C-alpha positions in Angstrom: -0.7 4.2 20.9 -3.9 6.1 22.0 -7.3 4.4 22.6 -10.4 6.2 23.6 -13.6 4.3 24.5 -16.9 6.1 25.0 -15.4 9.2 26.5 -17.9 11.7 27.8 -17.4 14.9 29.8 -19.7 17.6 31.2 -19.1 21.1 32.5 -22.0 21.3 34.9 -25.1 20.3 32.9 -23.4 21.1 29.5 -22.1 18.0 27.8 -18.8 18.9 26.0 -17.8 15.4 24.9 -20.4 12.8 23.9 -19.4 9.1 23.7 -16.1 9.7 21.8 -14.2 6.6 20.7 -11.2 6.2 18.5 -7.9 4.3 18.2 -4.6 5.9 17.0 -1.8 3.6 15.9 1.9 4.3 16.3 3.1 6.6 13.5 -0.4 7.9 12.6 -1.1 11.6 12.2 -4.7 12.3 13.1 -6.2 15.7 12.5 -9.2 16.8 14.6 -11.4 19.5 13.0 -14.8 21.0 13.3 -16.6 24.2 14.3 -15.7 26.2 17.4 -17.3 24.8 20.5 -17.4 21.2 19.3 -15.0 20.0 22.0 -11.9 19.5 19.9 -9.5 21.1 22.4 -11.2 19.4 25.3 -10.8 16.1 23.6 -7.1 16.4 23.0 -6.5 17.6 26.6 -8.2 14.5 28.0 -5.4 12.4 26.6 -2.9 13.6 29.1 -5.6 14.3 31.8 -5.3 18.1 31.6 -9.1 17.7 31.3 -10.6 15.0 33.6 -13.4 12.9 32.1 -16.6 11.7 33.8 -17.2 8.6 31.7 -15.2 6.3 29.5 -11.6 5.1 29.2 -8.5 6.5 27.7 -5.3 4.5 27.2 -1.9 5.9 26.1 0.6 3.2 25.2 -1.2 0.7 27.5 -1.5 3.1 30.5 -5.0 4.0 31.7 -5.3 7.8 31.9 -8.7 7.4 33.5 -7.3 5.1 36.3 -6.9 7.0 39.6 -3.8 5.0 40.3 -1.9 6.2 37.2 1.1 8.4 37.8 0.0 11.4 35.7 3.2 13.4 35.9 5.1 10.4 34.5 2.5 9.9 31.8 2.5 13.6 30.8 6.3 13.5 30.5 5.8 11.0 27.6 3.0 13.0 25.9 4.3 16.2 24.2 1.8 19.0 24.2 1.9 22.2 22.1 -0.7 24.8 23.0 -2.3 27.7 21.0 -0.5 30.4 23.1 3.0 28.7 23.4 3.0 28.7 27.2 6.7 29.4 27.5 8.1 30.8 30.7 8.6 34.5 29.9 11.3 35.1 32.6 13.5 32.2 31.4 15.7 32.2 28.3 15.0 29.9 25.4 17.6 27.4 26.7 16.2 27.5 30.2 12.7 26.8 28.8 14.1 23.8 27.0 15.9 22.3 30.0 13.8 23.0 33.1 11.3 20.1 32.6 14.0 17.7 31.6 15.8 18.4 34.8 12.8 18.5 37.2 10.7 15.7 35.6 13.2 13.4 33.9 16.1 14.0 36.4 18.7 14.9 33.7 21.7 17.0 34.7 22.2 20.4 33.4 24.8 19.4 30.8 22.7 16.6 29.3 19.5 18.6 29.4 21.1 21.5 27.6 22.7 19.3 24.9 19.3 17.5 24.4 17.4 20.8 24.3 19.8 22.6 21.9 19.7 19.6 19.5 16.0 20.1 19.1 16.3 23.9 19.0 18.6 23.4 16.0 16.1 20.9 14.6 13.5 23.8 14.5 16.0 26.2 13.1 16.4 28.5 16.1 19.8 27.6 17.6 21.0 31.2 17.2 18.2 32.4 19.5 19.1 30.2 22.5 20.0 33.0 24.9 17.0 35.2 24.1 13.8 35.5 26.1 10.5 34.5 24.6 9.4 38.1 24.4 12.2 38.8 22.0 10.9 36.3 19.5 8.1 36.4 17.0 5.0 34.2 17.6 6.1 31.7 15.0 9.6 31.4 16.6 8.0 31.0 20.1 5.8 28.2 18.8 8.8 26.5 17.3 10.6 26.7 20.7 7.5 25.2 22.3 7.7 22.3 19.8 11.4 21.9 20.6 10.7 21.9 24.3 8.1 19.1 23.9 10.4 17.1 21.7 13.3 17.4 24.2 11.2 15.2 26.7 11.4 12.3 24.1 7.7 11.9 23.9 6.0 8.8 22.4 3.2 10.9 21.1 2.7 14.6 20.3 -0.6 16.6 20.8 -1.1 19.9 19.1 -4.0 22.2 20.2 -4.5 24.7 17.4 -0.8 25.5 17.2 -1.1 28.1 14.5 -4.4 29.9 15.3 -2.7 32.6 17.4 -0.1 33.4 14.7 0.1 36.0 12.0 -0.5 34.4 8.6 3.1 34.9 7.6 4.3 32.8 10.5 1.9 29.8 10.1 4.1 28.1 7.4 7.3 28.0 9.5 5.4 26.1 12.3 3.6 23.8 9.9 6.9 23.0 8.2 8.2 21.6 11.5 5.1 19.6 12.0 5.2 18.2 8.5 8.8 17.0 9.0 7.8 15.4 12.3 5.0 13.6 10.6 7.3 12.3 7.9 9.7 11.0 10.6 7.0 8.8 12.0 6.0 10.7 15.1 2.5 9.7 16.4 0.6 13.0 16.3 -2.9 14.2 17.1 -3.6 17.7 16.0 -6.5 20.1 16.5 -6.3 22.5 13.6 -8.2 24.6 11.0 -5.3 24.2 8.5 -6.9 21.9 6.0 -3.8 22.1 3.7 -1.8 20.5 6.5 -4.5 17.8 6.9 -4.5 17.0 3.2 -0.7 16.8 3.2 0.2 14.6 6.2 -2.9 13.3 8.0 -3.5 9.6 8.0 -7.0 10.2 9.3 -9.4 13.0 10.0 -11.8 13.2 12.9 -14.7 15.7 12.4 -16.5 16.9 15.5 -19.7 18.9 15.8 -21.3 21.0 18.5 -22.3 18.8 21.4 -19.0 16.9 21.4 -19.9 14.2 19.0 -17.4 12.6 16.6 -19.4 12.6 13.3 -16.5 11.3 11.2 -13.4 9.2 11.8 -12.1 8.2 8.4 -9.0 8.3 6.1 -7.9 11.6 4.7 -8.7 10.4 1.2 -12.3 9.5 2.2 -12.8 12.8 4.1 -11.6 15.1 1.3 -12.1 12.9 -1.7 -15.6 11.5 -1.1 -17.7 14.3 0.4 -20.9 12.7 -1.0 -20.3 9.8 1.5 -20.0 12.1 4.5 -22.7 13.1 7.0 -24.8 16.2 6.0 -23.1 18.3 8.7 -19.7 17.4 7.4 -20.7 18.1 3.8 -21.8 21.6 4.9 -18.5 22.2 6.7 -16.4 21.0 3.8 -18.4 23.1 1.3 -17.7 26.2 3.3 -14.0 25.6 3.8 -13.0 24.0 0.5 -14.5 26.5 -1.9 -12.1 29.3 -1.1 
């Protein structure tokens, strides 16, 4: 579903991604973790070309993201993206947030878009809030609306960029619950997160990145958490700090 080959990216002279390669199969849930500044968010944003790359190749379901001829709006309509800070339109109601991209990008009429959007709003448990504005919702509720908005575009893959890091601790669970149920339904997902409990629960694989944008690990969840002795020294250090608490 996603193939990355030797992907490198620079901001000026600073290299933020360094020869990153991985394959993600349909139905896999891959968690990307590592310290701040290791290029995790940049990596995930290259998959739908929100961040352009200077070297390498990225394919999503056979379409070359790196190819200048690729229709990026069409590609992005198939790749659901959930951001750290929700990115909802504050002046639109929840229902309008769910329908606007369906109508403008997919060409659905108002009735179909509404029916589709409200189906996913119910799926994340927020149907009663459909006429509210984002500012009237808690952070956890806004993030669940953002997930419903992404799902209403019928994506073939979902990308999550630290979806819980801006939330109060009490709200993290309600967002992770939605993500866990998506994973169990077989949605292909790539998720940048510090929530190791989520990774242990649903990840098929874990990618560990370090400063300088290098992928130090790309292994099964069981290998990552269950066999720390086989990991790179930097990974062991990371795991010892996060798993002892």
